[in-house]
N, C-alpha and C positions, 0 to 999 in steps of 0.2 A: 129467490135464485132462479134464473132462467134454466129450464131443463130441456131435454131432448124433445119432449112433446110440444113445447112452444115452438121450436125450430120447425118441427114437422108441420104444425098447423100453418105457420107463416108460409112455408114453401107451397103447401096445397092451395092457400089463398092466392098466391102469385100466379100459379099455373091456371087456376080457375078464371082469374081476371083476364089472362092472356087468351085463354080459350074462348071466353065470352067475346072479347074484342074481335077475334078472328071470325067467329060466327056472325056477329053483327055486321062487320065490315064486308063479309062475303054475301050477306043476306039482305036484311031490310035497309041498312044504311048505304049499301054499295051504290045503288042507282042515284039517290039524292046527292051524295058527295061527288060522284062522277059528273052528274049534270051541272053541279055548281062550279066545279073546276073548269069544265068545258065552256060554260058561260063566261067566266072570267077571262079565259084565253081569247075568246071571240071579242070581248069588249076591248081588251088590250090591242088586238089586231086592228079593230075599227079605229081606235084612237090613233094608232100609228099611221094608218092610211089617211086619216083626216088631217093630222099634223103635216104629213108629207105634202098633201094637196095645198094646205095653207101656205107652206113654205114656198112651193112652186109659184103660187099666185103672188105672194109677196115679192119674190125675186123678179117676176115679170113686171110688177108694178114699179119697182125701183128702176129697172132697165128702161121702162117707158118714161119715167120721170126724168132720168138722166138724159135721155134722147131729146125730150121736150126742152129741158134747160139748155142743152148744147145748141139746139137750133135757135134759141132766143139769145144766146150769148153775145153775138156780134151786135145785135140791136141794143141789148142792155148796156154793154160796155161803151158803145158809141165811140166817141173820140176823146175820152177822158185823158189819155196820155199823148194826144196828137203832138208831134214835133219833139217828143222826148226820146232820148236814147237810154236804154236800161241794160245794165250788165248783171248777169246771174252768178251768184256764189253758191256752190253746191257743197254741202257738208258730207263727211264720210257716212256711208250707208244710206244716203238719200235714195229714194226710189226713182229709177230712170223714167218711168211713166209720169210721175209727178213733175219731174224736171221738164219733160217735153210738153206737158199740158200747160204748165205755168208759162212757158215761153209762148205757146200758142195764144193764151189769154192776154198776155201783154201785147202781142201783135194785133189781136182783135180790138184792143183799146187804143190802137193808133201808134203804139211805141215801136221803135226800132230796137231789136235786141242785139246789142253789140258786145261781144266778148262773153266767155264763160270760163270761170276759174273753179277748179276742183280743190278744195281744202284737203290736205292729207292728214293721216293719223298723227303725224309728227307735231302738228300744230297744238295738239292737246295732250301729247305724251308726257305724263308726270316725270319721267326720267330725263326729259329734255328741257325741263323748266329753266335750269341755269343757262343753257345755251340760248334760249329764247330771250331771257332777260338781258344777256350780253348783246344780242342782236338788236334788241329794242333800243339800247343806248347808242349803238353805232348808227342806227338808221334815222335818228332824230334830225340830223343835219339835212336830210332830204325832204323833211315835212314842212308844209306851209299851208295853213297855220300849224303850229306845234301844240300838241296836247298840253293841258294844264300841268303845272308842277305836281309831282306826286302821282301822276297817272300810272296805273298798273301796266306792266310789260305787255299783257294781252291786249289792253286798250290801245297802246301805242302801235302794236303790230296790226290791229284791226283798222286803225286810222291809216296806217301805211298802205294796206290793201285797198281801202276805200279811195285814197288819193291816187293810187296807181291806176284805178279804173275811171276816175272822174276828172282829174286835172287835164285841161285842154289848152292848146295854143289858139291863135287867132283863126285858124282854119277848122277847129274842132277836133284835131288829132291829139293824141296823148302827148304831153310835154316830155322833154328829155328826162326830167326828174321822175315823172310818172313811169316811164319805161324802165328807168333804173330801179325804182322801187319794186316793180313787178319782177325784174330779173333777180334782184337780191332775195326776194321771198321764194322764188322758184329754185335758185341755186342752194338755198338753205334747206330745201326739201319740204317747205311748209305748204306750197301750193303747186298744182300742175295746171298749165294753161291749156285748156281744152279748145277754146275758140279765141285766138289772138285778137284783141280789140284794135281795129284800125281807126275807130272813132271813139272819142272819150264819151263816157256815159254821163247823163245828168243825175241818175239815181241807180240804186242797187237793190236787188232782191236776193235774199238768202233762203235757200231751200233745205230744210232740215229733214231728218228721217221720220218715218211713221213710228207710231208707238210700238208696233210689233217688232220693229228692228231693234229697239232699245231693250225691250223685255220688261216685265213687271218687277218691281222692287223686291217683292217677297220671294221671287224665284232665284235671286242671285246670291252667290256666296259672299260673305262679308268682305273679303279682299276685292272681289270683282265690283261690289257695290261702292266701295271706297274709291276705286279707280274711276268708275263711271261718274261719281260725284265730282271728282277732281277735273275730269275732262269737261263736264258740264259747266263748271265754273269758268274754265278757259273759253268755252264757246260763248258764254254770256259776255265776257270781256271783249271777245272778237266782235260781236254784233253791236256792242256799245260803241266801239271805235268806228265801225262802219256807219253808224247812225249820225256821226258828226261830220260826214263828208258828202260832197255833192249837194243835191237838192233834198235828198231824203233816202230812207231805206226801209224795207219791210222784211220781216222774218215770217216765212210760211212753214208750218210744221204741224205737230200734234200737241194736244194738251190733255191727254187721257190719263197720264201718270206723272208723278213728281219727277221722273227721270227724263221727261220730254223737254226740249229746249224752250218751247213756248211757255210751258208751265214754270220753268225756272226763271224766265224773264219776268213773268207776271208776279212771281213771288219775291223778286229782288226789288227793294225799295228804290234803288238808283236806276236800274235798267227800265223799270216799268214807266218811269217818267220821261224817258228819251227814245225808247225803241217801240215801234209799231209792230204788232203781230197779227197774224190770222191763223186760226187752227183748222183742223179737219182737212189737211192737205190731201188725204187719200180720197176725199169726196169731191165731185165736180163743183158743189156749192162752195167748198172751201177754196178751191183754186180760182173760181170766179171772183172771190173776194180780194184776191191779190192785187189786180190793177186798181180796184176801187180804193183799197187801203193805201196803196202807194200814192194815189192822188191826194188822199188825206195827209199823208206824211209830207208830200211836197208843199202842200198849202201851209205847213208849219204846225199842224196839230199832231197829237199822238193818240193812238187808240188801240184797244185790244178787241179784235173782232172774231166772231164765230160763235160756236155753241159749247165750247169747252169751258173748263173751270176758269173763273175770274174774267171772262169776256165781258166787255162793257156794252157791246151791242152785237146782234147777230149779223147785221149787214152794215158796212160802212156808209156814212151819209153821202149823198150826191155832191161831189165837188167839181166845180168848173174852173179849170186852170187857165191862167193867161199864158200866152206863148213863152217859151223859155227865153231868157235874156241871151243876147249874142255875147260871145266871149269878148272880154275887153282886155287890152294889154295891161299887165300888172307892173308895178314899179319894182325895180331891182334895188339892191342896197345902195347903189351909187346914184339912184334917181332916174336911170335910163329905163326905157320901156323894154320889158323882157317878155317871157312866155306868159300866157294867160292862165288864170285859174278858173275852173268851171264853177261858177257861183250860181245859186238858184235864181230862177226868174221871179216875177211878181207872185206873191201868194195868191192862191186860188180862193174862190168863194164857194160856200155851200149853197144848196138850193134855198134854204131859209134866208140866208143873208141876201141872196139875189132878190127874193121877194120883198124883204125889208127895204132894200134900196129903191125898188120900184114904188 
């Protein structure tokens, strides 16, 4: 049985240990411990200063690299898109700097940027799905060619937008049906015409948001994640429809997360076979890829370019395009010559194919 003497001895032992610790800490061990802690603080301070210097050097190197690439851009892009007219389609939350720089790179490649359309949130709003399905049925009569039977409403509307931007008359201006299609989509609240196209485009470029605009999947609430996935599916259908119009189309965006449009296209077994993409749109290297990738698409090939997941090549191959075909009068239902359709020109050739022909 534990008695009072046991408790007394235990308390004395505790106080002796405490006193010994105080004596040692204030005496023989005080200086070594203090010196050790001071040394650790100094090492941490030196590491912080070293990392800060390395970061500043790295940022300066990136800035110099981008400046170097920018000055080489015009010579690199050359005249890959000479004679082509290109319309830009901007998705919600796309970065305005990316839009401006992509337009610049297209012009440096010899293209004329004609028309810019801003897609609204209503295009992908899950609550408006029934309305969009109804509109897709009504708009079919203005399409030529008409999408295949069973095409999804989003693909039909994407085709309508593409034809609104690319169908031309004999003078190269948008046809009456093309203008009607654009008006119908605008009146429905699905698009806003930022730059009214006075010239029909040969091809289109879609500019999607950066990854930071969509946010990582793990940070989203389940309901928000479900909504984003539904909107993403609608965006994939939109670009599938666009890819079937004009001479070709390219999607420029990010591929860092599964919620990025480029990632979704590359993960879709149907879209990846028909839609050309470039990733890293926030970087100058990614934006320079856009005109080169568009030349690939116009030549009749499909590719996934950049450094993101599932890219097939970092840089598109060199493609040399023939001049675009002149608009030809199309046959109306009664056999008379009517408005013209903007069809693609002769397919281009790659650098390798040119070498083989030689």
